[in-house]
Structure formats: C-alpha cells, structure tokens
N, C-alpha and C positions, 0 to 999 in steps of 0.2 A: 874229791869228787863233788862235794856239796857246793863249793865255790864255783867250779866250772859250770855245773848244771844250773845254778842260780844265775850266773852271768848270762848264759845262753837264754834262759827263760826271760830275763829282763830285756835283753836285746830284741827277742822276738815279740815280746809284749809291746815295746815301744814302736817297732816297725808295724805291728798290727794296728795300733791306735792311729798311726799316721795314715794308713790305708783306709781305715774306717772313717777318719776325718774327711777324706776325699769323697767318700760315698755320700756324705751329708753336705757337700758343697764347699768344704774347706779347701784352701789353696796352698797351705804351708808346704813348700818344697815340690809342689806338683810339676811345675814347668821344668825345673832342674832335674826331675827324675825320669824324664822321657827322652830317649835318644832322638837326635835329629841328624839329618844329612848335612852336607856342606852348605846348602842353601838355607838352612834353618828350618826346614820342614820336618815335622814330627814323623818318626818312623812307626809310631804306635799312637792310636787315638782311643784309649780305653774308656769304656762306659762305666757308670757307677757300679753296675753289677760285676764288672771285671775287678774293680778295686775291692768290692765286697768279698769276692771269692778269694783273692790274694790275702786280704786282711783276715779272713776266717782261717785260711791255711796257716798263716803265720801265728795266729792265736792257738791253733792246735799244736804247732811246733812248740810254742811256749808251754802249753800244758804238758806236752810230752816230757820236757826237761824238768818241769816242776815235779812230775811223777818220778822221773829218774832220780831226783834229789830226795825223794820220799817226803816232799812237802805237802803233797796231796795224798790222801789215803784212799786210793782206788786200786783194786787188784785187776791187773791185765795179764793176759797170757804172755809168757816169756818170748814168744815169737814176735810180738809187737816191739819189744825192746831190741830184739836181735835185728830185725829188718829195718825198722825206722832209725835205729842207731847208725846204720850204714846209709840209708836213703837220704836223710836230711843233710848230713854234711856233704854228701856227694852232689846234691843239687847245688849247693853253694860253691863247691869247688868248680863245677862246670860253669857256673855263672861268673866266677872270678876269672877263669880262663877265657870265657867269652865265645863269640861266634866269629871272631877275627876281622870284622869290619867296624861295627859300632859299639860293641860291648867287650869288657874284660881287659886284662893286661895286654893281650896280643892284638888289640884293635888297630886298624890302619887309619881310620878317621879320628884324628886327635885334636882338631882345631875348634870343635864346637864347645859350647858351654857345658853340655852334658858330658862330653868326653873328658873335660877337665875335672868335673866332679867325679866321674867314674874312675879316673886315674888316682885321684887323691883320697876319695872316700868310699865309693860303692864297691869297687873291686877289692880293695884291701879289707873292707868290712866282711865281704863274702868269704875271702880267704881266711880271715880270722875265725869266722863262724865255722868254716869247714875244719880248720885245724883243731879248734876247741872240741868240736863234735867227734872227730877222730881220736883225740886224746882221751875223751870219756869212753869211747868204744874200746880202745886198746888197753887202757889202764884199769878200767873198772868193769 
C-alpha cells in the first residue's frame, strides 16, 4: 500500500507543480496540454486562476495519498478516505475514457498534436492513476 500511495502522491505533486508553473507564466507543456480542433484552434483557453484551481486540487489529491500512506500525521474522519478513495480514481477513469470527440481513448479527432499526446501520454496516465487508486481502495 505504501508504494502505491507514494507513487500516486508523487504523480499528483508533479502534475500540481506543472499547473502552478503555468499560473506564474511558465510555458512547459502548456500548448501541448490543451485540446484543439482540426483547424488547430484551442477548445479551452484557461486563465491563470483556472490553472491555480486545478493545481490546488491536484495538490490536495497528493496530500490525500500521503495521508493514506501514513506519511503525514493528520487525523481525518474515515468518510474522507472512503469517499475520496472512490472519487479521485473515478475522475481519472472518466478522463481516460474521454468525451468522445477531443479527449480520451475513444476520441474521434485524432490528427492534432494534442490528440497524439493524449493517446500516448495523457489518457494512459489517467487510466494508470485510476487503476492505482482503485487498487488502493480494493486492497487496503
């Protein structure tokens, strides 16, 4: 359990830092992380506050799994672990499946740069996060 929870914590921490980097004007991976249509137009145009909200959420997910691994000594109600143990991996499973046009394994637009990254990196990472989260939930 410790290894799985620690792995999820580190993944979420890295993803959080990338989003926080965007809040302060960083560009690492920014263009490749936004879905585009066939003409190359972005489907989303996030503001820094949007990146901050996502980055903070990912940081909270990281803290959740650090708590699950007992690497942080804070006592929370058992319902937090019960519900968030299901909610977090479910979010990432839904992201891996996608919305059937621009995101996920079942997308129909596959010719854009984002679509290639999504097929090779983003959707598999989301599926991996979901599977690891469910493994923690079922086995521990």
